[in-house]
Every structure is written in structure tokens, then in C-alpha cells.
ChimeraX commands (.cxc) that place a marker at each C-alpha (Angstrom):
marker #1 position 61.53,-33.33,-3.45 radius 0.5
marker #1 position 64.54,-31.17,-4.27 radius 0.5
marker #1 position 67.37,-32.95,-6.05 radius 0.5
marker #1 position 70.45,-31.22,-4.58 radius 0.5
marker #1 position 74.14,-32.01,-5.17 radius 0.5
marker #1 position 77.50,-30.41,-4.47 radius 0.5
marker #1 position 80.08,-30.20,-7.25 radius 0.5
marker #1 position 83.76,-29.27,-7.20 radius 0.5
marker #1 position 85.74,-27.88,-10.15 radius 0.5
marker #1 position 89.47,-27.30,-10.43 radius 0.5
marker #1 position 91.00,-24.24,-12.09 radius 0.5
marker #1 position 94.33,-25.99,-12.75 radius 0.5
marker #1 position 97.38,-23.83,-13.46 radius 0.5
marker #1 position 100.74,-25.13,-14.69 radius 0.5
marker #1 position 104.24,-23.64,-14.29 radius 0.5
marker #1 position 103.72,-21.49,-17.41 radius 0.5
marker #1 position 100.64,-19.78,-15.93 radius 0.5
marker #1 position 98.35,-21.68,-18.30 radius 0.5
marker #1 position 94.97,-23.08,-17.33 radius 0.5
marker #1 position 93.84,-26.58,-18.29 radius 0.5
marker #1 position 90.68,-26.70,-20.42 radius 0.5
marker #1 position 88.98,-29.97,-21.32 radius 0.5
marker #1 position 86.37,-30.55,-24.03 radius 0.5
marker #1 position 83.27,-32.65,-23.43 radius 0.5
marker #1 position 82.52,-35.40,-25.93 radius 0.5
marker #1 position 80.35,-34.38,-28.88 radius 0.5
marker #1 position 77.73,-36.95,-27.80 radius 0.5
marker #1 position 77.57,-35.72,-24.18 radius 0.5
marker #1 position 74.01,-35.49,-22.85 radius 0.5
marker #1 position 74.28,-32.14,-21.00 radius 0.5
marker #1 position 76.83,-29.94,-22.79 radius 0.5
marker #1 position 78.20,-31.62,-25.94 radius 0.5
marker #1 position 81.49,-30.23,-27.25 radius 0.5
marker #1 position 81.78,-27.61,-24.49 radius 0.5
marker #1 position 85.18,-26.51,-23.18 radius 0.5
marker #1 position 85.29,-26.46,-19.39 radius 0.5
marker #1 position 87.54,-27.03,-16.39 radius 0.5
marker #1 position 87.90,-30.44,-14.69 radius 0.5
marker #1 position 85.58,-31.54,-11.91 radius 0.5
marker #1 position 82.15,-32.86,-11.17 radius 0.5
marker #1 position 79.62,-33.86,-8.55 radius 0.5
marker #1 position 80.84,-35.05,-5.18 radius 0.5
marker #1 position 79.87,-38.35,-3.62 radius 0.5
marker #1 position 77.36,-37.98,-0.78 radius 0.5
marker #1 position 79.30,-36.94,2.33 radius 0.5
marker #1 position 82.57,-36.48,0.42 radius 0.5
marker #1 position 84.93,-33.71,1.56 radius 0.5
marker #1 position 85.06,-31.07,-1.23 radius 0.5
marker #1 position 88.87,-30.81,-1.03 radius 0.5
marker #1 position 89.23,-34.57,-1.53 radius 0.5
marker #1 position 86.46,-34.58,-4.12 radius 0.5
marker #1 position 88.13,-32.04,-6.38 radius 0.5
marker #1 position 91.38,-34.04,-6.20 radius 0.5
marker #1 position 89.48,-37.25,-7.08 radius 0.5
marker #1 position 87.44,-35.70,-9.91 radius 0.5
marker #1 position 90.51,-34.03,-11.46 radius 0.5
marker #1 position 92.48,-37.28,-11.30 radius 0.5
marker #1 position 89.59,-39.28,-12.81 radius 0.5
marker #1 position 89.05,-36.85,-15.69 radius 0.5
marker #1 position 92.66,-35.87,-16.50 radius 0.5
marker #1 position 95.07,-38.17,-14.62 radius 0.5
marker #1 position 96.66,-35.06,-13.09 radius 0.5
marker #1 position 97.89,-34.78,-9.54 radius 0.5
marker #1 position 97.07,-31.37,-8.10 radius 0.5
marker #1 position 97.83,-29.20,-5.11 radius 0.5
marker #1 position 94.63,-27.46,-3.99 radius 0.5
marker #1 position 95.54,-23.85,-3.13 radius 0.5
marker #1 position 92.29,-22.06,-2.26 radius 0.5
marker #1 position 88.63,-21.72,-3.07 radius 0.5
marker #1 position 88.00,-19.18,-5.84 radius 0.5
marker #1 position 84.28,-19.17,-6.35 radius 0.5
marker #1 position 80.98,-20.60,-5.14 radius 0.5
marker #1 position 78.03,-20.89,-7.51 radius 0.5
marker #1 position 74.47,-22.01,-6.88 radius 0.5
marker #1 position 72.25,-22.90,-9.84 radius 0.5
marker #1 position 69.59,-25.25,-11.17 radius 0.5
marker #1 position 70.42,-27.37,-14.22 radius 0.5
marker #1 position 68.04,-27.96,-17.12 radius 0.5
marker #1 position 67.16,-31.36,-15.59 radius 0.5
marker #1 position 65.99,-29.56,-12.39 radius 0.5
marker #1 position 68.98,-30.71,-10.34 radius 0.5
marker #1 position 70.09,-27.97,-7.93 radius 0.5
marker #1 position 73.87,-27.66,-7.69 radius 0.5
marker #1 position 76.19,-25.78,-5.37 radius 0.5
marker #1 position 79.54,-25.64,-7.17 radius 0.5
marker #1 position 82.85,-24.91,-5.49 radius 0.5
marker #1 position 85.69,-23.81,-7.78 radius 0.5
marker #1 position 89.19,-24.39,-6.41 radius 0.5
marker #1 position 92.46,-22.86,-7.58 radius 0.5
marker #1 position 94.86,-25.77,-8.08 radius 0.5
marker #1 position 98.48,-26.17,-9.11 radius 0.5
marker #1 position 99.33,-29.01,-11.51 radius 0.5
marker #1 position 101.98,-31.30,-10.03 radius 0.5
marker #1 position 102.44,-33.03,-13.39 radius 0.5
marker #1 position 101.28,-32.33,-16.95 radius 0.5
marker #1 position 100.75,-35.86,-18.23 radius 0.5
marker #1 position 97.08,-35.44,-19.16 radius 0.5
marker #1 position 95.17,-38.62,-19.98 radius 0.5
marker #1 position 91.50,-37.91,-20.54 radius 0.5
marker #1 position 88.65,-40.07,-19.29 radius 0.5
marker #1 position 85.86,-41.24,-21.59 radius 0.5
marker #1 position 83.86,-38.11,-20.69 radius 0.5
marker #1 position 86.13,-35.77,-22.66 radius 0.5
marker #1 position 87.64,-35.73,-26.14 radius 0.5
marker #1 position 90.34,-33.06,-26.07 radius 0.5
marker #1 position 92.37,-30.80,-23.78 radius 0.5
marker #1 position 94.61,-27.78,-24.01 radius 0.5
marker #1 position 96.79,-25.69,-21.75 radius 0.5
marker #1 position 95.88,-22.09,-22.52 radius 0.5
marker #1 position 97.23,-18.74,-21.30 radius 0.5
marker #1 position 94.82,-17.60,-18.60 radius 0.5
marker #1 position 94.29,-14.20,-20.22 radius 0.5
marker #1 position 93.01,-15.95,-23.39 radius 0.5
marker #1 position 90.90,-18.61,-21.68 radius 0.5
marker #1 position 87.64,-16.66,-22.02 radius 0.5
marker #1 position 87.96,-17.00,-25.81 radius 0.5
marker #1 position 87.52,-20.77,-25.47 radius 0.5
marker #1 position 85.81,-21.64,-22.20 radius 0.5
marker #1 position 82.06,-21.56,-21.67 radius 0.5
marker #1 position 80.76,-18.19,-20.46 radius 0.5
marker #1 position 79.75,-19.78,-17.16 radius 0.5
marker #1 position 83.44,-19.77,-16.13 radius 0.5
marker #1 position 84.38,-16.25,-17.32 radius 0.5
marker #1 position 83.98,-14.93,-13.76 radius 0.5
marker #1 position 86.41,-17.61,-12.54 radius 0.5
marker #1 position 89.01,-16.48,-15.09 radius 0.5
marker #1 position 88.57,-12.86,-13.95 radius 0.5
marker #1 position 88.93,-13.91,-10.30 radius 0.5
marker #1 position 92.23,-15.66,-11.06 radius 0.5
marker #1 position 93.58,-12.64,-12.96 radius 0.5
marker #1 position 92.61,-10.33,-10.07 radius 0.5
marker #1 position 94.24,-12.63,-7.50 radius 0.5
marker #1 position 97.39,-12.82,-9.60 radius 0.5
marker #1 position 97.54,-9.03,-10.02 radius 0.5
marker #1 position 97.26,-8.61,-6.26 radius 0.5
marker #1 position 99.87,-11.37,-5.77 radius 0.5
marker #1 position 97.49,-13.30,-3.54 radius 0.5
marker #1 position 98.34,-16.61,-5.16 radius 0.5
marker link #1:1,2 radius 0.2
marker link #1:2,3 radius 0.2
marker link #1:3,4 radius 0.2
marker link #1:4,5 radius 0.2
marker link #1:5,6 radius 0.2
marker link #1:6,7 radius 0.2
marker link #1:7,8 radius 0.2
marker link #1:8,9 radius 0.2
marker link #1:9,10 radius 0.2
marker link #1:10,11 radius 0.2
marker link #1:11,12 radius 0.2
marker link #1:12,13 radius 0.2
marker link #1:13,14 radius 0.2
marker link #1:14,15 radius 0.2
marker link #1:15,16 radius 0.2
marker link #1:16,17 radius 0.2
marker link #1:17,18 radius 0.2
marker link #1:18,19 radius 0.2
marker link #1:19,20 radius 0.2
marker link #1:20,21 radius 0.2
marker link #1:21,22 radius 0.2
marker link #1:22,23 radius 0.2
marker link #1:23,24 radius 0.2
marker link #1:24,25 radius 0.2
marker link #1:25,26 radius 0.2
marker link #1:26,27 radius 0.2
marker link #1:27,28 radius 0.2
marker link #1:28,29 radius 0.2
marker link #1:29,30 radius 0.2
marker link #1:30,31 radius 0.2
marker link #1:31,32 radius 0.2
marker link #1:32,33 radius 0.2
marker link #1:33,34 radius 0.2
marker link #1:34,35 radius 0.2
marker link #1:35,36 radius 0.2
marker link #1:36,37 radius 0.2
marker link #1:37,38 radius 0.2
marker link #1:38,39 radius 0.2
marker link #1:39,40 radius 0.2
marker link #1:40,41 radius 0.2
marker link #1:41,42 radius 0.2
marker link #1:42,43 radius 0.2
marker link #1:43,44 radius 0.2
marker link #1:44,45 radius 0.2
marker link #1:45,46 radius 0.2
marker link #1:46,47 radius 0.2
marker link #1:47,48 radius 0.2
marker link #1:48,49 radius 0.2
marker link #1:49,50 radius 0.2
marker link #1:50,51 radius 0.2
marker link #1:51,52 radius 0.2
marker link #1:52,53 radius 0.2
marker link #1:53,54 radius 0.2
marker link #1:54,55 radius 0.2
marker link #1:55,56 radius 0.2
marker link #1:56,57 radius 0.2
marker link #1:57,58 radius 0.2
marker link #1:58,59 radius 0.2
marker link #1:59,60 radius 0.2
marker link #1:60,61 radius 0.2
marker link #1:61,62 radius 0.2
marker link #1:62,63 radius 0.2
marker link #1:63,64 radius 0.2
marker link #1:64,65 radius 0.2
marker link #1:65,66 radius 0.2
marker link #1:66,67 radius 0.2
marker link #1:67,68 radius 0.2
marker link #1:68,69 radius 0.2
marker link #1:69,70 radius 0.2
marker link #1:70,71 radius 0.2
marker link #1:71,72 radius 0.2
marker link #1:72,73 radius 0.2
marker link #1:73,74 radius 0.2
marker link #1:74,75 radius 0.2
marker link #1:75,76 radius 0.2
marker link #1:76,77 radius 0.2
marker link #1:77,78 radius 0.2
marker link #1:78,79 radius 0.2
marker link #1:79,80 radius 0.2
marker link #1:80,81 radius 0.2
marker link #1:81,82 radius 0.2
marker link #1:82,83 radius 0.2
marker link #1:83,84 radius 0.2
marker link #1:84,85 radius 0.2
marker link #1:85,86 radius 0.2
marker link #1:86,87 radius 0.2
marker link #1:87,88 radius 0.2
marker link #1:88,89 radius 0.2
marker link #1:89,90 radius 0.2
marker link #1:90,91 radius 0.2
marker link #1:91,92 radius 0.2
marker link #1:92,93 radius 0.2
marker link #1:93,94 radius 0.2
marker link #1:94,95 radius 0.2
marker link #1:95,96 radius 0.2
marker link #1:96,97 radius 0.2
marker link #1:97,98 radius 0.2
marker link #1:98,99 radius 0.2
marker link #1:99,100 radius 0.2
marker link #1:100,101 radius 0.2
marker link #1:101,102 radius 0.2
marker link #1:102,103 radius 0.2
marker link #1:103,104 radius 0.2
marker link #1:104,105 radius 0.2
marker link #1:105,106 radius 0.2
marker link #1:106,107 radius 0.2
marker link #1:107,108 radius 0.2
marker link #1:108,109 radius 0.2
marker link #1:109,110 radius 0.2
marker link #1:110,111 radius 0.2
marker link #1:111,112 radius 0.2
marker link #1:112,113 radius 0.2
marker link #1:113,114 radius 0.2
marker link #1:114,115 radius 0.2
marker link #1:115,116 radius 0.2
marker link #1:116,117 radius 0.2
marker link #1:117,118 radius 0.2
marker link #1:118,119 radius 0.2
marker link #1:119,120 radius 0.2
marker link #1:120,121 radius 0.2
marker link #1:121,122 radius 0.2
marker link #1:122,123 radius 0.2
marker link #1:123,124 radius 0.2
marker link #1:124,125 radius 0.2
marker link #1:125,126 radius 0.2
marker link #1:126,127 radius 0.2
marker link #1:127,128 radius 0.2
marker link #1:128,129 radius 0.2
marker link #1:129,130 radius 0.2
marker link #1:130,131 radius 0.2
marker link #1:131,132 radius 0.2
marker link #1:132,133 radius 0.2
marker link #1:133,134 radius 0.2
marker link #1:134,135 radius 0.2
marker link #1:135,136 radius 0.2
marker link #1:136,137 radius 0.2
marker link #1:137,138 radius 0.2
view
């Protein structure tokens, strides 16, 4: 039996064109200490747009405006769970970050420097944002 889930991640930008990065706890089972963007697996039957809003709120306490889908990824995790991940471009409606128990730190970082900190898995997402911005499509 295939263990399949859908996940939604938010590439959250603030008014200073900075992206929100959050750091997983050092005792995390899957990716300890990794810097990533907010989001996670959707509930069964959950609308991805609503799911990314829920996940971002749960992990960061931020309210967001979902602008557009940026990326779709399909992969199998080390625990054999197959994931289709949707990455949404989102605008932060507030910057009062309060992390959940899943994460230990956060930072707002200039987008052009985000690849220095974020896991390589999301480098393509950073490039997509920069290309959209250069073309003034956002």
C-alpha cells in the first residue's frame, strides 16, 4: 500500500521583501536543526489554499494572504511516505511570529540571501521568486 499525502508550504514575504525562515528543533525526528519555510501535511480532503493558511498560522502565528502557487514537488521521504508538495507565495499580514513547539528559531531574511541558510531542497523556490519579481509578476 502506498502511503501518500499532500503538503503545503508558504514562501512568506514581508513588506521589506524578506522571506520567513523557521528552524526545526534540534531533536526533530526527520530534519533536526534544518532551516525551512512554514507548512506541512494537509488533513485528508483539506483544500490546499486553506491548509497552507492553517499550517502557517499553527507554526508561526502569522496571518497570510495567499498570492499564487510557485512550485509543485513530488518526492518520497526516507520513511517511504510519498508526498506531493505545493509551495505558495504568500504575503505576511502581520510580523508577530510566535513559533509552535515544532520549531526553535526564526528569521526574516533578504530573499537574495535565503539560499545561504535554507535547505537546498528550497533553492529552486527562491530562484522562482526572484524570477517572478524580476518580471514583475508578483
